[in-house]
N, C-alpha and C positions, 0 to 999 in steps of 0.2 A: 202635366202628364206624369203619372205614377211610374215608378221603376217597374220594369217588366223583364221577364226572362224568356229569351228565345232559344229554344233547343239547348238549355243549359241544365242538364239533369244533376250536376254536381253543385250543390248550394254552398254558399259561403258559410263558414262557421261564425259564431257571434264575435269572436275576437277579430276576425278579418273584416266583418261588416263594421264593427266599432272603429277599427283603424281607418277604413276608408271614409267613414262618416266624419271622423275627427279631422282628417286631412282635407275634407271638403270635396272629396272625389265622388261620393255617393249621396244623393239627396232625393227623397221621395217627392219633393216639390218641384223638381226640374225635370227636363226632358232627357232623362238618363235611362239607358237600357243596359241590361247585362246580357251579353252574347257568349255563346260557346267560343272557346279558343279556336282560332282558325288553323287550317292545315294546308300548307302549300307543297305540292308534290314536285315542284320544279323550280329550284333555285340554284344559283352558282355563288358559292362562298369563297372560291378561289384559293383555298388552302388545302394541301400544300402546293407550292410552286408559284403562286402569283399574288402574294400578300400585299403587293403594291396596289392592287385593285380593290381587295376586300379581304378580311380575315374572318375567322369563325366568330371572334368576339364582336366585331362591328356588324357582321351580317346578322347574328342572332339578336343583337341590340335593336337593329332595324326592324327585325321581324316582331320583336315584342312590342315595339312602338306601334306597329301596324295591327296588333291584336292577334298575332300568330303565336301558337305554342308548339306546333310541330312543323318542321320543314324537312324536305328530302333534297339532298345536295347531289348535283350531277357530277359525273366522274371525269370531266374534261380538265384534269389536274396534272400536276407533275410531282411525283409519279402518278400515273393513272392507276386507280385501284383495280387492278386486274389479277392480283395474286395476294396471298396472305401478308407478305412483307409490306407491300405498298398500301394495303388497306389499313394496316396497323398504324402507319404514320398519320393517316387522317384521323383514325379513331382516337389516338392520343391527343391531338389538337382539340378534337371535340370535347373530350373528357376535361381538358384543362380550361377551355374558354367558353363553351356554350352556356348560355343562361336559359335556353329553352331546349326542347328535345330535337336533336339534329340526327337524321337518319341517312347514311350514305347509300348511294347507289353503287353497285358493282358494274364494271364495264362488260359489255358483251364480248368484245374482242381485245386481244393483247394490244395495248397502246392505243386503243380506239382506231386501229389501222385497217380493220375490216378484213384481215387476212387469216387469223387463227383465233379460235375461241379462247377466252380467258379461262382461269381455273374456277369455273363456275361452281363446281361442287364444294370446294373449300370455302368459297365466299358466301354461299347461299344463306347460311344460318345468321350471318351478320350484316347483310345488306337488305334494303327494302325491296329492291327489284334489280333488273339488269337493263342498262341503256348505254348506247354510245352517243349520247346526246351531244349535239354540235356537229355530228356527221351522220349521214344516213349510211346504213349497211348496204353497199352496192351489190355485193355478190349474193345471188339467190341461194346458192348451196350453203353458204356461211349462215344466212339468216334461217334457212330450214333447220340446220343442225342446232343453232341457238334455241330455236323454238322447241325442238324436241328435248333438248337438255333442260330448258326452263320448265317445260311440262313435267318432266320427271322429277324435278326438284320442287315443284309446287310454287314457282315464282313467275311473276309477270315479266314479259318483254315489253319495255317502254321505248317507243320508237320515235326518233327524230327522222321524219320522212322527207328525203331530199335526194332526187336523182341528179347526180353530178353531171350527167351527159346533157342535161337540159338547162344548166345554169348559164353557160355562155358569157361569163364575166358580169352578169347582172348583179345589182345591189339594192334596187327598189322594185316595186311591182311593175310588171310589164303592162302598163295601162296608159291612161290619158296623160298623167303628169310626166311620166318618163318620156313619152313621145314629144311633148311640147317643151320639155326643158332639156332635151338632148342627154338623157341618162340611159344607161344600159338596164334593161328590165329582166326580172326573174318571172318566168311564166308560171302560172298556176299549176300546170301539169307536173312540174318538178316536185310538188307536194303530193297531189292526189294520185299521180301515177304510181308512186311507190306505196302509198296506202293500198291501192288496188292490188299491187303485187303481193303485199304482206297479207291481205285478207285471203288470198288464194292459199297462202301457206298456213294461215290459221285454220282454214277448212280442212287442210291435209293433216295438220299436226294436233289440233285441239288445244293449242297453247292459249293461256290467258294473255291478252294483248291490249295494250294502252297506247294511244297516239298522242304525242306531245303537240302542243300549241297549234291546233288546226286553224287555218286562216281563209279557206276557200269554200265556196258553195258546193263545189263538186266533193270536197272531203266530207262535208256534212251529209250529203246524199249517199255516199258510199257507206258511211258508218250507220246511217239510219237503216239502210237495206240489210247491212250485216246483223244488226240487232234483230230485225224482223226474222232473219233466218235462225236466230237463236245462238249466234256465235258469242263466244266469251270475249267481248271487246268493250272498250270504254275509250273516252277521249277527254281532252281538256282544251279550252281556249284561254286567251289571256285578256285582261281588262282592255288593253289598247285596241285589240281587234273588235271589241264590242262597242267602243265609243268613238273610235276614229276610223277614217279610211283615207285613201290616196288624196282626196280633196283637201285634207288637212296638212299635207306635207309642206315642210319649209326647207330651205337650203341650210340645214343645220343637222349635225350628227346626232342630236337627241331624238331625231325622228327616223333613225336607221336601226332596224332590228331584223332578225331572221327567224321565221318568215317575215316578209315585209308587210306594211299596211296595204291591204288589197283595195278592191273597188267597192262602191256603195252597195252593190248587189250581193257581194260576199258578206259584208257587215250585216245586211238584213237577214241573210240565210243563217248566220251564226246566232243571231238573236232568236230566230225561229227554232233553231236547234236547242238553244237553252230552254225555251218555253215548252217544247214538246218532249224533252228528256233525252234527246239524241246526244247532246253534250252533257257529260256527267258532272263536270267540275270546272272551276276557274282557278288557274294557277298563274302566277305573275311572270314566270321566266326571268326573275330578278337576275340581271347580268351586268354587274358593275365593271367599269373600265376607268382608267385614269383620265384626267381632264385632257391631257395631250392626245390620248387615243381617240377621244370623242370630239376633237376640235378641227377635224380635217373635212368637214362638209359631208354631204351624202355619199360622195364617191369614196373618199379616203378614210372616213372613220371606221372604227371597229363596229361590228354588229353587236347590239345589245343595249338595253336600258334598265334602269332600276325600277322597282315597283312595289316592294313590301310595305312601304310607309304610305303609299297613296291608294292602294287597291280598293279598300273598303270605302273611303270617302268618295272617290271617283264613281265607283259603281252605284253607291247609294244616291249620289247626286244625279247621275245621268240615267239611271235605270229605275231606281225604286221611287224617288220623288215624283217623276213624270208619270208613274203608274204602269210602266212597262213590265216591272217585276215586283213581286211582293217581297217585303223584308225577310219573311220566313224562308222563302225560296232562295234568296241570296245567301242566307246563312247556311242552308243545306249545301249550296255549291261550294261554299268556302270552308265548311267544316265537316258536316256529316257525311257527304258523299265521298270526298277523298279518303277519309278515315275508313269507311266501309270498304272501298275498293282495294286499298292498300294494307288493310289489316292493322290499323293504328288506332288503339283504343283511346277514348277521351278520358283523360285523368281529371284531377281537381283543377280544371282549367276554365277560365272565363276572362272576358275583358269587359270593361265599363266604358260606355260611349255616351257622349252628349251629342244627340242627333240634331239638335237645334243650333249648334255652334256653327257659324260661317266663318271659314278661315281661308287664307291664301296659301297655296303651296309654294314654299320657298326652299329650293333644293339645298341651299347653304345650311339649313337647319337640320338636315337629315342625319340620322345615326350612321347610316351606310357611308362608306367612303366614296361610293358612286354618286354622281350628281346629275347624270344625263337622264332627263325625263321629258316626254312631250307635254307633260301636265304642268310644267313650270308656270307660275303666276295664275293658274286656274283658281277660282273661288269655288270651294266645295263645302258641303255640309258633312258633319260627323267628325268629332275629335275623340281620339282615344284618350281616356283619362287614366286608365290603369289596366295592366294585364297580369293575371295570376297563372302560373304554371306549376303544377304539382303542389298546389297549395301555398306557393311562395310568390310574393309580389316581385315581379321581374321588370315592370316598367311602371312609372308613375309620372304623369305630366307635371312639369315644373312651371311655376308662374313666370 
């Protein structure tokens, strides 16, 4: 198969091409493709405040290995980027450590406590959007005020939708697995109920609105209807919700994330939402934790898994190769669509992939400090050979 280019308007110059050919990365006689650099609008790089889980350096290295050249980092940090001083601390670390483009979010509320709006006006020019990810904004009036201010500033509200009143101590999906294994469940309404609330506020305020990591069939239906109404809304889901469901759960912390893996009917609805355009993009929700924090089983482990280094191979293997999704569509979901929605232009960015390479996912080889993945030991097709960001080689596979 000849080398082909999928949505990669920026071509390699001759020096770059000669370097890749010399290193054996690029060959017209092999099953290699050049893909646009991916863009993930939902990652956690943990700095400042939690560098024992991940750093800007290790997170951006993991992203580059996965073919990503832009990522947007969530604000559940210490300090939370809710004012100029706190954002500057994060910006300094990004400037010093990042090997790809890293775009910080600003918090919706001070300390992500949901009680008082952050200094949104001061932050607006330097953040990609506003989110309190990790926590749903519980107060209707606070969310209404945030939407009005975001509308005025020309920024998106990016919502982690979770109604705390409905959690009831749950930590996996409130489904068959929870019932048969004596686990406390998280009901689907805790997600879609807050989406329904927010969509009412979007109708009132006209705010641009994006929903994080949707996982339920009801969420898909609500967003589909909102788009039919012409509301300025978008959403993402994550690879694990598209290829796994509660039937795949094991008594292991690497299967614990928030929202949780839902039922097979939810997974089917998410795939339908991808195919009909209801779901705009796929984001990893890359959320590393220490080995100890993920060693306490389903009940006691921290919420979150890593995903930057496995996203494309897993999706290519489970969705593209079986014919569920075209490769071009997958690249749109990972590259073009998130950039278009979040206003992030594609630079001189691309990645080179060997789509015929069959490899086994070994978490101990990750660039990320996080090792918790439900895809450990999976055999997948697609190996990233090199990633170029802003014309610079930021990742190259080593023999």
